[in-house]
N, C-alpha and C positions, 0 to 999 in steps of 0.2 A: 281604262279611262272611258267614262260615259260620254257619248257624242250627243250633242243637242241640235235639233233641227230648228233653225230660225224661221219663224213665220213672218215673212216679209209683208204679207197681205195685212197683218195686224199692225205692223210698224209703219207701213206706208202712210195711212191716214194721219197718224200722230205726227210723223215727220213733215207731212204736208202742211199742217197748221204752223209748225215752226218755220218752215220754208216761206209760207205766205207772209208771216209777220216780218221775217228778216228781209224778204224781197220788197215789202212795202217801204222799209227804211232805205234800201238801196234806190228804189224808184224816187222817193222824195229827195234824197241827196242828189241824184243825177239830174232830175228835172228842175231843180231849183235854179240851175244855171241858165235855163232857157225860158222858163215860165215866170209869170208875175205872181210871186208869193203863192205858189200852189198849195193845195190842202189835200191830205190823204184821208180816206175812210176805208175801213176794213170790214168786209162782209156786210156791205150796204147794198148797192145795186149789183155788185160783183165781188169777187175775191178781194180785189183792190180797186179803188176808185181814186183818181187824181184829177183835180180840176183847178183851173184858175179863172180869171174873169172872162176869158174867151172860149175855152175848150173844156170838154169833159172826156177823160180817157178811162175806159173800163178795161181791167186786166184780169183775165182768168188764168190762174197758175195751175199747172199740171206736173206734179213731181212723180217720177217713176224710179224705183230703186231696184226692183227685182230683175227686170229685163229692160235693156235699152232697145225697145221695139221701134218700128216705123209708124209714123202717123199717116194712115191711109185715108182714101176717099170716104170710106164708111166708118171711120174712127168714132168710137163712142165719145171720146174726149171732145172732138170737134163738133159733133152734132148736138151733144148736150149743151155746149156753149152757144151754138147757133139758136137752139130753142130758147134759151134765156134771153138772148138779145132780140130775137124775133118777137117774143111776148112783150118786151119793153117797148118796142116800136109800135106794135099793134094797140097797146093800151095807153099810149101817150106818156109813158113814164119818163122817156128821154126825148131830147130834141135831136133827131137824126142828123141834121145839118151841122151840128157843133160837137158831135161825139165821134171818138175814134175807138175802135174795138180791137183789143189785143189778146191774143192767146199765147201764153208763155209756156212752153213745154220742154221737158228734158228729152223727149223723143225726137226722132229725125224724120223729115219729110223726104221721101224718095223723089227724084226728078220726074218720074213717070206719073206722079199724083197731081191732080188739079190743085191740090192745096199748096203745091210748090210755088204757084203764082202769087200766093199771099205773102211770100217772103219779101216782096217789094211792093211799092204802090201800084195798084192797077188803075190806070187813068184812061186808056183808050176805050171808047164805047164798044168797039168790036171785041176786045179782049174781055170786057165785062160781060157781054152777051154770051160769049163762049163759055165762061165760067158758070153763068146762070144755067145754060143748057145742060152742062154736066151735072150740076147739083140738082136740077129738076129731075133729070133722068134717075139719079140715085134715089131721090125722095119718092119717086113713083114706083120704081121697079124693085127696090131693095125689099127683102123679106126679113130684115133684121128687126125683131120685135123690140129690142132694147131701144132702138132709135125711133120707133114708130111715132111717139108724141112729138119728137123733134122734127121729123119730116112734115108732120101736119102743121106745126107752128111756122116752119119756113114756108110751106106752100100757101099759107094764109096771107103772106105778104103780097102787096101789089107789086107789079113789075117795076114801078118807079122806086118803091122802097127796097126791092131786091138790088136794083142798080146802085142805089146810094149806100146800102149796107156793104156790098161787095167792094166798092171803092174805098171803104173805111176800115176794112179788116186788115190787120197785120198779124202774121204768125212768126214768132221767134222760136225756131226749133233748136235742138241741141243746146238748150239754155243751161246756164251754170247749175251744177249739182249743189245739193245742200252743203257738201263738204268744201265747196269752193266759194260760197257766197261771202264768207268773212273776208277773204282776200280782196274781193271786188269792193266791199264796203271800205276796207282799209285804204284802197287806192283813192277813193273819194275823200278820205280824211287825211291824205298824205301831208297837207300843209297845216294841219290843225295842231300837231304836236311833234315832239322829237321822235326820230325813228326808233329809238330804244324804248319808248313808252307807248307805242301805238297799240300794242295788245292790251295793256292796262287801260288805255284811253277807251278802246272799243268795249271793254268789259263794263265800264261805267255807263257808257252811252247806251249799250244794249239793255242794261238793267232799267234805265229810265224809259227806253223805247217800249219794252215789254209792258211796263206799268201803264204807260199812256195807251198802248194798244188795248189792254184790258178795259181801261176806262172807256175807250171808243166802242169796244165790242159790247159793253154793258150799258151803253147809251148815257154814260155820265158826261161825256163830251161828244160834240158833233163831229169833230175832225181833229187832225193834228196838222198844224200849219208849218210851212217852211220857215217862217220867221221865228216860231217857237223852237223849232229844231236848231236853227242857227244860234239862237240865244243860249240854248243848252250847250251846244258845242263850244261856244265862246266861254261859257262858265267853266266847263271841264278843262278847256285849254288853260285858263287862268290858274286852275288848281295844280297844273303840272309845271308852273314856273318855279324858278329857283327858290323863291321865298314862300312857297305854298306846297300843299300836298292834297291829293284827291281824298274825298270823304266817301268811303265805301259803306259806311254804316250810319246813315243819317237818322234812322228811326229808332226811338226808344224801344227796348225789348219788353215783351210781356213775360214777366216771371211768375211762375206758378208755385204753389206750396210744395209740389213735388220737386221742383227745381231747387228750392231752399233745402229740402230734406237731403237731396243727393249731394249737396255741397257743404253740409254742416261740419264736416271735418276739415274744411279749408281754413287756413290760418286767418285770412282776412275776415271771415265770419266769426271766428273765435274772438278776434280782436273787438268786433262790434258787440259780441256777447259780454265781454269784460266790462263794457260801459253801459250795459243794460239796454241796448237797442233791441227791441222786441223781435223775436223770431216771427217771420211772416208779415211784419209791418211793411208799409209802403217804403219807409226809409231804408230798410234792409234790402228790399227787392230792387230799389233804385241802385243801391251799391252793387248788387250782383249784375244788373244790366250794364252799368258803367264799366265794371271789371271785364265782362265778356266783350263788350264793344271795343274797349281800349286794347285788350289782348289780341283780338282778331285783327284790328286795324294795324297795330304795330307789326304783327306777324306778316300781314299782307304786304305792307310797305317794304319790309325786308325781303320777302320772297320775290317781289317784282323789281327789286333793286332800285326802289325810289327813295329809300332811306339808308344812309350809311350807318353801319353798326356803331361807329364812334360817335355819330351824331345822336343816336339813341342813348348811348351811355352818358353823354354830356347832358342830355335832357333829364335823365334820372338824377344826376348830380345836382342840377338846379332845383328839381323838386325836393330833394333831400335837404339841401341847404335852407330853403325857405321853411320847410317843416321844422328843422332843427332849431332855427332862430326862435320861432314862437313856442315850440315845445319846451325849450329851456326856460322861457318866461313862465310857462304854466307850472313847470316843476318847482320853480322857486316859490310859487304860491301854494304848492302842495305840501310843504314842510309842516309837520305836526298835525296833519289832517286825519280824520277818522277814515275807516274803510268806506263808509257811505259817502263821505265828502269827497274822497278821491274818485269814486265812481261818477259822482255828479260833476266834478271838475273835468274829468276826461270826456264825459258825454257832452258837456257844454263846449269844450274845445273842438270836438269833432263836428258837432252840429253847426256851430257859428262860423268856424273857419273853413270847413270842407264840404258841408252839406247845403246849408242855406246860402252860402256864398261859395265862390270858386276862385282860388288863386290864379292870377293872370300870368301864368307861366306857359309860354308858347314853344312848341317844338320847332315851328317856323312862324315867321312874322304874320303871315296872312291866314294861318290855320287857327281858327278861333272856336273850335268845338270844345265845350266844357267837359263833355263825357271823356275826352282823352285825358285831361288833367285829373279829373276825379277818379277815373278808372285806373290810371297809372299809379295814383296814390294807393288804391286798393291792391294793386300788384306789388308795390313796395311793402305794404302791410302784410301781404301773403308770404313774402320772403323774410318777414320779421325785421326788415331794415328800418321801418318806422312803426309807430303805434299811436294810440289815442289815450290810453290809460297811462298815468304817470309811471306806474310800475309794470308796464306791459311785458318787459323782458323777463321779470321774475314770475309773473302770474300766468304766462302762457304755458 
């Protein structure tokens, strides 16, 4: 058996980005209880930035997965962060009097380190001056080339600004690991859904959060607000009620010609071929999209135990009964028709009844997504339980 050496140094930065985005969600959830409609920005002034009408908090997140080391006085993580904050103070980017500076790290601060003092608020002037004395000495005497620019940035601060900065720094060490962050988020959501559906709930919320984070990172939106997050949570909560279901596949799929080619032997496409729906047409590609979304959605509901198999079966019965009623009417009209007329009759039946419009048959009262109905009909067509051409059973 070949052994593989895992390169943590390559994985760490990638996981760091995921950690940062997940931590931003946790921060907004937890701070929404105490701040006035706070707003989060990612990779703006800092890794995470949260502000309300009165305060701005900058959060620098440091994830380490290879070794759980100590955060020492000369730590690169600490001094790199100090450099960023010092430059913001010097160039007037931030208002020092209304800003709180947070360093979130999975490392541990030993009690012997001056950084240990930042685990709580430093308020006494004597203690502030003591910390400044130690940091000044490190900045002057250290030969660490990696921290050189950080030392210079810190030393360029006035004594008054150093005092204000020291009073406003908070370090949270031994922070939650990336494998633990979901549990913390779920605790914040504990009253948003049933205990049995919390994992499914978080999966939907995370999907939305990552999409919003990308919009923020690409400057499509300026921030993500607490009120927006609250509205989304309420919306997801509603989808988990007894008369509703969550929608995991809200976006129409882009179907390529290659997708069509790979599925050409499926019965539901052969059924459309019988009524001369053109290969690679938008109508046919829409049918494939509906089929895939409905299949994946129904499978996901069953896998997450959100849908009872009996309920799914009853839904298919309702779909079949509706189809059978109008199919029989079409078949009455099909008597003594030519081959070409039968094709046209079947094509009109499909387009008018199932493509241009959609039967209002719901799996649950408040779930109103047409793709589920249309796609479920394609699934029934794939199993030959229904069809569009009057003679589909004989012609397939």
